[in-house]
C-alpha positions as CSV (number, residue, x, y, z in Angstrom):
1,M,186.4,126.1,-105.2
2,Q,183.7,127.1,-102.7
3,Y,181.8,130.4,-103.2
4,E,179.2,131.9,-100.9
5,Y,176.9,133.2,-103.7
6,F,176.6,133.7,-107.4
7,K,174.1,135.1,-110.1
8,N,172.9,132.7,-113.0
9,E,171.9,133.8,-116.4
10,N,168.4,134.3,-115.5
11,G,169.1,136.9,-112.8
12,V,168.8,134.3,-109.7
13,Y,170.9,134.8,-106.8
14,H,171.9,131.5,-105.1
15,I,173.4,132.3,-101.6
16,S,175.1,129.4,-99.9
17,A,174.1,128.0,-96.3
18,K,177.9,129.1,-95.5
19,A,177.0,132.6,-96.1
20,L,173.9,132.5,-93.7
21,R,173.7,133.0,-89.9
22,I,172.7,129.7,-88.5
23,V,172.2,129.9,-84.7
24,W,174.2,126.8,-83.1
25,G,175.3,126.3,-86.7
26,N,178.8,125.4,-85.4
27,D,177.7,123.0,-82.7
28,P,177.9,119.5,-84.1
29,R,175.2,118.4,-81.5
30,F,172.8,120.6,-83.4
31,W,174.0,121.3,-87.1
32,E,176.6,119.6,-89.1
33,W,178.2,120.9,-92.4
34,I,178.2,118.1,-94.9
35,K,179.2,117.7,-98.6
36,L,176.7,118.0,-101.2
37,S,176.5,116.0,-104.4
38,K,177.4,118.0,-107.4
39,D,174.8,116.2,-109.3
40,E,172.1,117.7,-107.0
41,S,173.5,120.9,-105.8
42,C,175.1,124.2,-106.9
43,F,177.0,124.5,-103.8
44,E,179.7,122.0,-102.1
45,I,178.8,122.4,-98.5
46,G,175.3,122.4,-97.0
47,A,174.0,122.6,-93.3
48,E,172.1,119.4,-91.9
49,L,169.8,119.9,-88.8
50,I,170.5,117.2,-86.5
51,Q,168.0,118.5,-83.8
52,V,167.1,122.0,-82.2
53,N,164.2,122.7,-80.1
54,W,164.3,126.3,-81.4
55,M,165.9,127.3,-84.9
56,E,167.0,130.5,-86.4
57,V,168.6,131.1,-89.7
58,T,169.1,134.7,-90.8
59,G,170.8,136.4,-93.9
60,S,171.3,139.8,-95.5
61,L,171.9,141.2,-98.9
62,N,174.1,144.2,-99.0
63,L,172.2,146.3,-101.9
64,E,175.5,147.7,-103.1
65,K,177.2,144.4,-103.6
66,F,174.0,142.8,-105.0
67,Q,173.0,144.7,-108.0
68,L,169.2,144.2,-107.9
69,D,166.7,146.1,-110.3
70,P,164.8,148.8,-108.4
71,L,161.7,148.2,-110.8
72,K,161.5,144.4,-109.8
73,T,159.7,142.6,-107.0
74,Y,161.9,139.9,-105.7
75,E,161.2,136.6,-103.9
76,I,163.3,134.6,-101.3
77,F,163.1,130.7,-101.4
78,Y,164.8,128.5,-99.1
79,V,166.6,125.4,-100.8
80,I,165.8,122.7,-98.3
81,K,165.7,119.0,-98.6
82,F,164.1,116.7,-95.7
83,N,165.8,113.4,-94.6
84,A,163.5,110.4,-94.6
85,D,164.0,110.6,-90.5
86,A,162.8,114.2,-90.5
87,F,160.9,115.2,-87.3
88,G,158.9,117.9,-85.6
89,W,157.7,119.8,-88.5
90,R,153.9,119.1,-87.8
91,S,153.9,121.1,-84.6
92,S,156.2,123.7,-85.1
93,P,155.2,126.6,-87.6
94,I,158.1,128.4,-89.0
95,T,158.1,132.0,-89.5
96,F,159.6,133.7,-92.4
97,E,160.6,137.4,-92.1
98,V,161.8,140.0,-94.7
99,S,162.7,143.6,-93.9
100,T,164.1,146.5,-96.3
101,P,166.4,149.3,-95.6
102,E,163.5,151.7,-95.5
103,G,161.9,149.5,-92.7
104,K,159.0,147.7,-94.8
105,K,158.8,144.3,-93.0
106,S,156.8,141.3,-94.0
107,R,156.1,137.9,-91.9
108,N,154.3,134.7,-92.5
109,E,154.2,131.4,-91.0
110,R,153.9,127.9,-92.5
111,Y,154.2,124.5,-91.4
112,L,156.7,122.4,-93.4
113,E,155.1,118.9,-92.9
114,Y,154.0,118.7,-96.3
115,Y,157.6,118.9,-97.6
116,T,158.8,115.7,-95.5
117,K,157.0,113.6,-97.9
118,E,159.2,114.8,-100.6
119,N,162.5,113.8,-99.2
120,K,164.2,112.7,-102.1
121,N,164.1,116.0,-103.6
122,W,165.1,119.8,-103.2
123,N,162.3,121.9,-102.1
124,E,161.9,125.7,-102.9
125,I,160.5,127.0,-99.7
126,Y,158.7,130.5,-100.0
127,G,160.2,132.9,-97.5
128,G,158.6,136.3,-98.8
129,E,159.2,138.9,-101.0
130,F,160.5,142.6,-101.4
131,S,160.6,145.5,-103.8
132,L,163.0,148.3,-103.9
133,A,161.1,150.9,-105.8
134,S,161.3,153.4,-103.1
135,S,164.8,152.5,-101.9
136,N,167.9,154.3,-102.7
137,L,169.6,151.1,-103.2
138,M,171.9,151.5,-100.0
139,G,171.7,149.3,-97.1
140,K,170.5,145.6,-96.7
141,I,167.6,143.5,-97.2
142,E,167.5,141.1,-94.2
143,F,165.6,137.8,-94.1
144,G,165.2,134.9,-92.2
145,M,163.4,131.7,-91.0
146,K,162.8,130.7,-87.5
147,E,160.8,128.8,-84.9
148,V,161.4,130.0,-81.4
149,K,157.9,129.7,-80.0
150,T,157.5,125.9,-79.3
151,E,159.8,123.8,-77.4
152,W,159.0,121.0,-80.1
153,W,162.6,119.1,-81.0
154,K,162.7,119.2,-85.0
155,G,165.6,117.9,-86.9
156,G,166.3,116.2,-90.3
157,I,166.5,118.9,-92.9
158,V,169.3,119.9,-95.2
159,L,169.8,123.6,-95.9
160,E,171.6,124.1,-99.2
161,G,171.0,128.0,-99.1
162,V,168.5,130.7,-100.5
163,K,167.6,131.5,-104.0
164,I,166.5,135.5,-104.5
165,R,164.8,135.8,-107.8
166,P,162.5,138.2,-109.7
167,K,159.1,137.5,-109.3
168,L,157.3,136.6,-112.4
169,L,154.1,138.6,-112.8
170,I,151.2,137.1,-114.7
171,A,149.6,139.7,-117.1
172,N,145.7,139.6,-116.7
173,H,144.2,139.9,-120.2
174,N,140.6,140.5,-119.7
């Protein structure tokens, strides 16, 4: 049975690549839906990037459906594996964005070349964080990763999906 998301016993939401909006995601020249190993993944299907010169993957959390704790801060991680022949990640900074229903937005850019060295492992790539303390728990959290500024071709990743988890706060005991 294929599912699009679930919440584990630690309060971590797992969202499948199938539940995300992937620009050109249904065009096999650019992306391909592949079967994932049950031993390595919590989902049956992932999205493999063949090649694109700009990339955009977005998703959203309906706050009525995903019951998040308004007293916690949450982090978003993209679960990605790089193929041995991955290319184009050195010259293409990826922009990660998060926006809340009340209009708070965050954006950060990262180069992903470092992760290409770990091509046998799934990587959790930080995509931002959000809190709902001032929200009425209605509306959507929107998030995305994209690279639309350069014309560099890039490819060779497998996207399992996204994890949304409570941020672990480290207490400072001085």
